Each structure stands twice: as C-alpha cells, then as structure tokens.
N, C-alpha and C positions, 0 to 999 in steps of 0.2 A: 810607573816612575818617568819621568823626560827625559833621554837622552840626547835630542838635538833641537837645533833650535832653527827656525829655517824664516830667514829674514824677507820681506819686500825688499823692493828700492826704494823706488817713484812717493813720492806723498811720503814715506815713510824716515824713510834713514838720510835724505837731500827734496831739499824744498823746490822739485821740477816741475811742479803743477802745473806754474804758473811761467816757468819758460818754454814748456811743452805747445803751450797755448799761444804766447810770444813766438815762437818758433811757426809754427804751422799756418798764423796769419801771413808773419813777414815773408814766409819762402813761397808763398804764392804770389806777392806785391801789396800788399795792406790790408785793413779791413774794409775799404771800400770795393775789395771783391771776393773775397772771406768774412760771411759771416758764420765762424765758430761761439758757440754760445756755454757758459758755465754746466748747461746740462746736457751740451754735447761733452765736453771735457771729461765729465763725470761718468756718463756712456762709457769710455773707452775705458776710462782707471783699469789696469791690468791686466788688459788684451794684447792680441797680437801687432806687431807693427803692419802685418797686410790689414787689420781688421778697422783700423784707423784709417789708413790710407784709402780704403774703397768707401769708407763713408766720406772723405776729403773730397776725394775724384768723384764724386756724387753730386755733390754740392759745386762742383766746380764744373758741372754738366760734362765731363770727362775730356774736358779741352786740354787734360794735361793726361800723361799715363802715370801708373801706379808705381811704376819706378821710378819717373821725374822728381811726382810726390816725395816720395821716401828717401831719395837722397837729399833732393833741398832741406828739407827736415830734419834730416838727421845732421849735417853739415851745418846748418844753422845751432841745432843742440851740440853738438861739439865746440863751436865756437866758444859756445858762453859755457861750457864748461872749462874752457881751456884758459877762460879768463877768475873763471873762481867757482867753486864746487860744494854749493849752500848748502854743508849740514845742517839737520834739525836738530836742535836743543837736547840735548844727551846722547845722540846718533853715537857720538864715539865712543862715549861711557860707558854706552848700554852694550855693544856691541864687545871692547876690552874686558868689561867687567863679566862677562859671562865667557868669554875665552879660558878656557883653561878648567873651567865649570863641566861644560855640555860642548860636543860638536856643535857647529853654526854652519849654513849652509844659504845660500841665495836663492830667491826664486822670483824672479823678474817678469814684466812685459814689456821691458826696451830689450834691445838688440846687442848683441855681443859686441858689438865695436863703442857703443856706450858705457855697458857695464863696467868694461877696462877701463874706459876715458874715467871714471867715478871713482871706482879701486884702487888705483894707481895715483889720484891726483889724494884720495884721503888718505893714502898710506897705507891699504889694506891688500895690496898685495900677498895672497898667501892663507888669508885670514879664514877664507871659506875654501872647507870641504868640498864641498861640492856647488857648482852655479848653474843655474840654468834660465834660460830665457824661452816663454813661450812661443816665442819665432820658430823654434825647434819640432812644435807640435804641434797637433790635427787640433787642438781647442786652449782658446785664452779665456783665463779666470770671467764669469766665475765657474768654468768647468774644474772638477779636480786633480783633472790628468797632471796638471806640473809636480802640485804637491804627491801626487800618491806616487811618480818618477824620480824626485830629489829623496822619500823617503826609500825608495827601493833602492837606490845606489848607495843610501849609507849602508842598505844593511838593516834596516830597523822595520817593523809596522808602523804603518802610520799615527794609530794610536801610543807610542811613546817619542813623537815628533810634537813639536809645538810651533805654530804658524805665528807670525808676530804681524800684525796688518792695519792697513788704515782705512782702506778704501770697501766700500760693500760687496763687490765685485770681490775682493780679496778673501772677506768676511767669510762668503759663500761657498768659496772655494775649499778653503782650510774645513771647514764644517760638512762639505758632504764628501771631503775625501776620510775624518775618522780623527782628523788631528784635533789637538786639542787650541782654541784660537786666541791667542789674546789680540785684543784690538786696540789703537793706540790712534783715533780719531781726532783729525783734525777740523777745525772750522770748514774748513776748505771741502776738504771733503767728507762731511760726515755723514756716516749710512742713516738712513729712517732705522728707529726705534725698532719694529720688528726685525729688521736684519742685526741691530747691533748685539740683541736680544740672543744672538745667535753663540757670543762670542762667553770662552768661559771667563774670560778676565778682561776688563777695562779699565785700560791705563790711563791716565788722564797727560803724560807724555811720558818720553822714552827716559827722564830722569827715575821711573820708577820702576823699569824691568831691570830688576837684580835676578842674580841668582836663588835667592830669598824668595822671590816673588815665585818664579819660575818651577821653584820648588815644592810650591802647593798645590800646585794643580794634580 
C-alpha cells in the first residue's frame, strides 16, 4: 500500500526546464558566450546545483567562479518566478487531489531558495510534509539517496512510497531507491525507452495522477 507520494518539481510540476536553459545562457552574457545544448540540459536534470554549475564553469574555461555562476543563474530564475510560476497542466489538480489521501513530499534538484519561491507563488506553503533538495546531499539524481532519505524522514520504507518523475535521471533514482515510480514524461524530457520501462506506471499528463491511480500501484 502506498502511503506517501514524493514529487519531483522541475519539469514535472512546473515548466522550468526552458527557464533554466535561458537563465544559464543569460547569466553569462548570451549564446555567443555559452553554447548550452538540449543534451547538456538533459544531462543535469535532477542533479544538484553544484553539478550543473561545474559543467557550466568548464564550458566557460573557468573564467568565472562556481559561486558567481550559481548566484547569477539563481538570481535570473528568481526573477522569472517573480513574474509567473509556470505550473504544468494538471499540476494543481494532482497535488490538491492527492492531498488528504496520501502524505505528500517534494524531492527536487533545485536549491531551497527556488523551491520556496515556487511553493509560495503556487500557494503550496505547508502542503508538502517533507521537502528536500539534492543540494543537501552527497549525490544528485540518478543516485537514489534523495528518495531514500525522504522516505526515512517520513518514517516509511521506500516500497510504501511512490515517486513522480518526468526525467530519466529521476526515474532511475526512484527505481534504485525501491520506490514505485510514476513517470509523467514530457516531449522535452522524454527518457530513453529502456529507462521509461523501469517505471511502474506511465501517465500522459498529471491530469491522470489521481488517488485511484496511486492506489493501483
């Protein structure tokens, strides 16, 4: 029986991946300075802030420091979220529909300053019982650490939790943790078929994420 649902955030609840790509390019002066490709973007999905910042610094031949890159990019992201938080279709209904049926948690690759900004703007303050960022951890996704620790904080074995993910890295992390994995891939983050196959349930959108769907896992 599934007692808790652990949501990813970027690319699942909010359409943030295009904003991340824009922020990384804008933060360093534009596309003529940084070539950040879709492949680069997919490679860091679900990972820690330090992970993508190290890759970005390497692409810039270390002409800026890690802390400078992180601050610039996060400042751009905060400004975008200040204008509007781009909730994905079905996100609000999925979160509010599951609330009261199962315990809810959030496991994100974003730093806490962005997680807090998103949750506040979406009106979700206090909705998630546990919130964790991979920035706190030794490993980002696809390592299972974040899902193992969130389950432990909830006092549950991972097999009694369901992980909701859009990216390949997230699916692999949930699977390796021993949780049930619900994949809601987008065209932008579509995982390879062999990775998607590791999910216990694949949904076309968050509109399909209902208490009844979770209960069937």
